[in-house]
C-alpha positions in Angstrom: -15.4 51.0 -0.5 -11.7 51.1 0.4 -10.2 48.3 2.5 -8.1 49.5 5.4 -5.7 47.1 7.2 -5.2 48.1 10.8 -2.2 46.4 12.4 -2.5 46.2 16.2 0.5 46.4 18.5 0.5 42.6 18.9 0.7 42.1 15.2 -3.0 41.2 14.6 -4.4 42.5 11.4 -7.9 43.8 11.1 -8.9 44.2 7.4 -12.1 46.4 7.3 -14.2 48.0 4.7 -14.2 51.8 5.2 -16.7 54.4 3.9 -15.3 57.3 2.0 -15.6 60.5 3.9 -15.4 58.9 7.3 -12.2 59.2 9.4 -9.8 56.4 10.1 -10.7 56.8 13.8 -14.4 56.3 13.1 -13.7 53.3 10.9 -11.5 51.8 13.7 -14.1 52.3 16.4 -16.9 50.9 14.2 -14.8 47.8 13.8 -13.5 47.5 17.4 -9.9 47.9 16.4 -7.9 47.7 19.7 -5.7 50.6 20.7 -7.9 53.3 19.2 -9.4 54.9 22.3 -10.6 58.3 20.9 -11.3 59.9 24.3 -12.1 63.3 22.7 -14.5 61.7 20.1 -12.5 63.0 17.2 -11.9 66.6 18.1 -8.1 66.3 17.9 -7.8 67.1 21.6 -6.3 63.9 23.2 -4.0 61.9 20.8 -5.6 58.6 21.9 -6.2 57.7 18.2 -2.5 57.9 17.2 -1.7 55.7 14.2 1.4 55.3 12.0 0.8 55.5 8.2 3.1 54.4 5.4 5.4 57.1 4.1 3.9 57.1 0.6 0.4 57.9 2.0 1.8 60.6 4.2 3.1 62.4 1.1 -0.3 61.9 -0.7 -2.2 63.4 2.3 -0.1 66.5 2.5 1.2 68.3 5.6 -0.6 68.0 8.9 -2.0 71.0 10.7 0.0 72.8 13.4 -2.6 71.7 16.0 -2.4 68.0 15.0 1.4 68.3 15.0 1.3 69.7 18.6 -1.2 67.1 19.8 1.1 64.2 18.5 3.6 65.3 21.1 1.1 64.1 23.8 0.6 60.6 22.3 1.5 57.8 24.7 3.5 55.9 22.1 6.7 57.5 20.7 6.0 59.7 17.7 7.3 58.3 14.3 7.7 59.8 10.9 4.3 58.5 9.8 2.4 59.5 12.9 -1.0 61.0 12.5 -4.2 61.3 14.6 -6.6 59.0 12.9 -9.5 61.4 13.6 -7.8 63.8 11.2 -7.4 61.4 8.2 -10.5 61.1 5.9 -10.9 57.8 4.1 -10.8 58.0 0.3 -10.1 55.6 -2.5 -6.4 56.7 -2.3 -6.2 54.8 1.0 -7.5 51.5 -0.4 -5.4 48.5 0.9 -3.1 50.6 3.1 -1.7 49.2 6.4 -2.3 51.5 9.3 -0.2 50.6 12.4 -1.6 51.2 15.8 1.4 51.7 18.1 1.7 50.2 21.6 0.9 52.7 24.3 
C-alpha cells in the first residue's frame, strides 16, 4: 500500500496508507484529513477537495480533463501549478510517499 502524506494548511502532516485504485479524496476522508470537504462526493462538481501536488507527480499523471480544469477555477483557495481535484486522482504505487498539500480556503 502506498503511503500518502497530506499536509494541512496549518502545517500538520497526516501520513496515511492508501489503497491502490481509490482516489486521494476517498483516502483523505477515510483518514479525517482536515480541509477535504468533498461536498459532491467525488463527482468533480464542487472543487471542495482541491489539493496541490508536487510538479513531478503532475507530469506523471498527465493532463487534467477540461472539466476538472474548469472546476478548479471555483476552488476557494487560489489555484496553483500543481492544483488538482483529489477526487480525480487515483492512488497507485507511483504516488508512494508523495506530499499532498491541502491549501487554506
